[in-house]
N, C-alpha and C positions, 0 to 999 in steps of 0.2 A: 360583372358581365350580365348576370341575370337581371339586375336592376336596370341596366341600360336597355336591355331587350324589352323589359316591361314598359319603360318610359317611351320607347320607340313605338311599341304597339298601341299604347294609349294615345300618343300623338297622331298616329295614322288613323286611329279610330275617330278622334275628334275632327280630323281633317275630312274624313268621309262624311261624318255627321254634318259638318259645316256645308259641304258641297250639296248634300242631299237637301239640307234646309234651304239653301239658295234656290233650288229648283222647286221645292214645295211652295215657297212663298214668292215664286216668280221673280226672283232677284238674281237669276243666273247670269245676267248681263254683267254683274260685278266681277265675274271671273275674267271676262275679256277686258274690262276696265282696268283691273290690276295688271294684267299681262301687258296691255298696250301702253298704259300711262306710267304707273309707278315703277314697273320693271325697266322702263326706259329712262328713269331718273326725273320724271315730271310729276307735277301735282294736278295738272289739268291738261286739256288738249294742247297739241303743239304743232308747229308749222309743217313738219314733215310726217305727221301721223297718217296722212292718206296712204302711205305705203303699207299700213297695217290693216287696211279695210278693203272691201270690195269697191270697185269704181266702175262707172260708165264713162264714155267719152263724149265730150262736146266737140264735135269734129269741125276743124277748119275746112276750107275748100274754096273752089272757085279761084278768083284772082286775089292773091294776098296783097295787102296794102300796108307796107311798112310806114312808120312815122317818118316825116321829114326831119332831118337833122339841121338845126340852126348853124349858121356859119361860125358863130361864136360859142358853140356848145362847149360847156365845161371850162370856158375861159375864166369864169368866176367860180372859185372854189367855195365849198360850204364854209360858213362862218365857224369860228372856234366853238361857239356855244352849240351850234348844230352838230358839229363833229363829235364833241364831247357827249352830247345826248345820244347820238347814234351808237357810240361805244358803250355807254352806260346801260342802255336798255335793249341792245342787240338788234339794231336795224339791219336788215339784209338788202333792202332796196329803197332808194330815194330818187324820185323822178320829178322833174319840173318840165311841163310842156307849156310853152308860151306861143300864142297865136299859131297853133296847130303844128309846131315844130319842137322837138326835144331840145331844151335849152340847157338842162343840167341832168346828169345821170350818174349815180354812184351806187356801187354794190359792195357788200361786206360779207365776211364769214363764208368765203368761197362760193357765194351765190353770183349769178350772172344774169344777163338780160333774158336768158332762156330758162332759168331755173324756175321750177314750180314751187309754190308754197300755198298752204291752206289759207283761204280768205275768210273763213268762218262766216260771220253774219253779213259780210258784204254781199253774200249770195241773196239776201233778202231783197236788195234793190233790183237784182236781176230777175227774181221771181215776180216782183211787182211790174217790171217791164214786160214780162211774158203775159201778165194779166192785161196790160194795155194793148198788147198785140192781139190777144184773143178777142178783146172787145172790138178792135179795129177790123179783125177778120170775120166778125159776126158770129163767133163761136160762143161768146158770152154777151148777154144783152147790154149790160152796163155795170157800173160799180154797185148799183142797187139790186142786182140779181141775188136772190136768196141762196144761201149755202144749201138749204134743204132741197133745192131743185136738183142738186147733184147727189146729196147724201140725206135721204129722208129721216135718218136717225136724229137729225137736228131740227126736225119739224115738231118740236114739243118744248114745253117749259120756256125758259128765258131766251133760248136760242132760236125760237120760231121766226124771229124777224132779222136774224143775223145775216149780213150780206158779205159778198166777196170784198166789197170796199171796206167793210169793218175789219176784215182780216188783214188787208193791206195796210190800213192806217192804225193797226194795233188798238182796236176798239171792240173786240169780240165778246168780252165778258166771260170767257172760258176759265175753267179751273186748272190753270197751269202754273207750276212753280218754277220761276226763272232763276234757278240756282246752279251756277257752274261748278262749284267746289263741294257741294253736298252729294256724296255718292248715292244717296237714296232719293234724290229729286227726280222728277219726271224728265227734266232736261238731260240729266246724266243717263237715264234709262234710254231715252230716245237716241242718244249718241252711240250707244253700244248694243242696243237691242236688235233683234233680227226680224221684227214684225211691227214696223212703224204704222202700218195701216190699222191694225187692231188697236194699237195704243192711242192713236189720234181719234179714232171713232168712239173711243171710250170716254172722251172728254164731255163735260157737262157745262151748261151755262149757269153761272152763279151771280152774274150781274146783267143788267139790261145792255144789249149791244148798241153800239153807235152813239153812246153818250159821253164817253171819256176815253182818254188814252191810257193804256197799260201795256208795256212792252212784254210780249209773250212769243217765244219762238214757235210754239204750237200753232199760232195763227198762220204763219207762213207755210208750215208743213201742210195744214189743211187747205190753204189756198192753192198750193201746188197740186194737191189731189183733185181739186175742183177743175183746175186748168187741164189736167190730163183727161178727166172725164169729158170736158167740153170739147177738146180738140181731137180726142181719140189718138193722141200721140204721147210717147214718153217725153217727159219734160226736157231732158237733155237734148233730144232730137229737135224738139220745138225751138229751144233756145239756139241751137246750132243753125237751123234754117232761118230763124227770124233775125238773129243778131250776129252770131259768131262768123258765119260765112259772108253775109252782105257787108259787114264792117271790116272784112279782110283780115281777121285775126291771123297772126303768124304761126301760132302753135295750137295744137289740140289742147283742150283742158280736160281735167278729170273731175268727176263729181261723185262723191262718196255715196254708196248705196247701202241699204240695210242688209242685203244678202246678194249673192250672185244673181245678176239680171233682175235685181229687186227695185225697190222704190228709192229714189234719190232722197238724201237728207237735205231737203230743199231750204230749210232754215239756215243752212250753213254749207261749208265744206266743198266749195269749188276750188280746185288747185290750178293756178295758172301763174302768169308772170305780170310784172308791173306794167309793161307796155300794153298788153292785151286788156288788163283790167281798166286801164286809162280810157279805153274806147267808150266805155259807158259814161264817163264824165263828159267826153266830147259830144256824145249823142244827146244827152240831156241838156247840155249847154247850148246846143244848136236846135233845141225844141223838137227833138225827134227826127231831125233831118240829117242824113248821112251823105255828104258829098252829092247833094241834089236829089236823093231818094228819100221819101218820107217813110221811115221805118215805124215811127210811132206818131199818133195823133198829137199835134202840138198842144191842144187843150188838155189832154190827159197828162202830158209832161208838165205843163204849168201847174196843174192841180197837184201833181205828185210832189212838187218842190214848194208848196204853199201849206202852211199849217192848217190841219182840218179843225183843230180845237183851239180856241183862243187861249185857254188855260195851259195848253201844251204847245208852245211856239217852236219847239225844237224837232218836230216830226210831222211829215206830210203823209204821203202814200209810199212807203218803202224807202224813203230817203230822210236823212237827218238834215237839220236846217240850223243856220247860224248867221251871224254878221261879223264882219271884220272891218274896222275903220269906216263904218257906215255902208259897207258893200255887202250885198247878198252873197251868202255862201251856202252851198248844199253839198252833201257828201255821203258816200258809202262808208260804213263803219263795221269792223269786225273785232272779235275777241283778241286781246293782246296788242291792239293798236294797229290794225290793218285799215288803211284809209285810201279812198279816192276822193279828193277834194276839188270842187269846181268853184271858181270865182268868175262869173260871166263878165262882169264889168271890165276885167283886165284880160279876158280870154286866157285864163290861167287854169291849169290842172296840176295838182300835186298828188303824187302817189307815195305812200310810205308803207312798207311791209316789214315786219320784224317780230322778235321773240317776246317783247314785253311792252307795256305802256306805263304811264304814270297816272294813277287815278286823280280825279279832280280834288283839289284842296280848297276850292272856292264854291262848291255846291252847284257847279254848272254841269250841263249835259256833256260838254266837251272835256276830255281829259287834259291834264296840264301839258302833256307833250304835243297834243294837237295844236294848242295855241303857239307853242314854240315853232312848229313847222311853218305856220303862217308868218309869224314875226320875222323869223330868220330868212325865209324866202324873199320877203320884201326888202330886207337889208341887202341880200345878194343882188336883187334886181336893181337896187339903187347904185350899185357899183359897176353896172354894165357900161362899157365904153360905147358912146354913141357914134 
């Protein structure tokens, strides 16, 4: 009994030392990381983790604009290959919008059209849209406006010429470690920390900005901070007024923050549903026009879905780029396989939300499941009764 008591005291002592050490070395965010992620049976962020964080609201409002439903909606079922994939990797929503009408819609794992799930990095496309809106509103001069105009700490070293356009196109040259599974990476710290502002302003330029593409979530977070400085508004409110309300979103969305009433995690973490996420596919497919109202400048939209760097043809300004059967494709992409895919030539939007994806086995930017969604959607369309 005495031995057990001694062991317990030693264990508690070590635990106390560990916790103290985390605070001393400014790694206390790991306590929250363990509690939210590992104690919920996950190894990384997950679809419903927004329930464990503070959130702000991207409010709907005005006149809601439900999607039209095609007369033959769901008459063509998902192919066997597609349904097997949905089951294998945990799809929760799969939506096909053809010519502005919902043509196919499937939900799994007790999710529905109104269920919210974390979009992860799909939020980057929305932040880039907010940049375009701020330029259109005259709050930001252009893609070439320097970040140091908003945060003088970047008016030195290699970052002196870094622009908001560099942030949007992933060409900042900042020292960010884009690692989702390393608990000690700055990406993990940003996800669980309670002071994003301080963390982001501590970044340094290690490469010349504007020269090449390198995907860094910190770029989008800093971009969001610039937009808030320029507009004088919280980003969630600006997105609500600029897009969520005028596009007639049917549900409020949630955006994770680093603390109560704090800074949004702009590089990720908008929780909404497939139908409302799809609206951004339509907006960009229609070159910034929403049912007759120009919400974004068409030149900005076209630039966003065009590669900035010839050596990196898969990324523009906040949007991923591809081709399929010779047709241009652009898309929003998030961790674990969240997608809003637009194929303008066929007036087609595909949304997939789910628990996992399949990493590329062919060295492409697109994951293997992404390719299946396109291939099987077109097979389904070929079965449509005329």
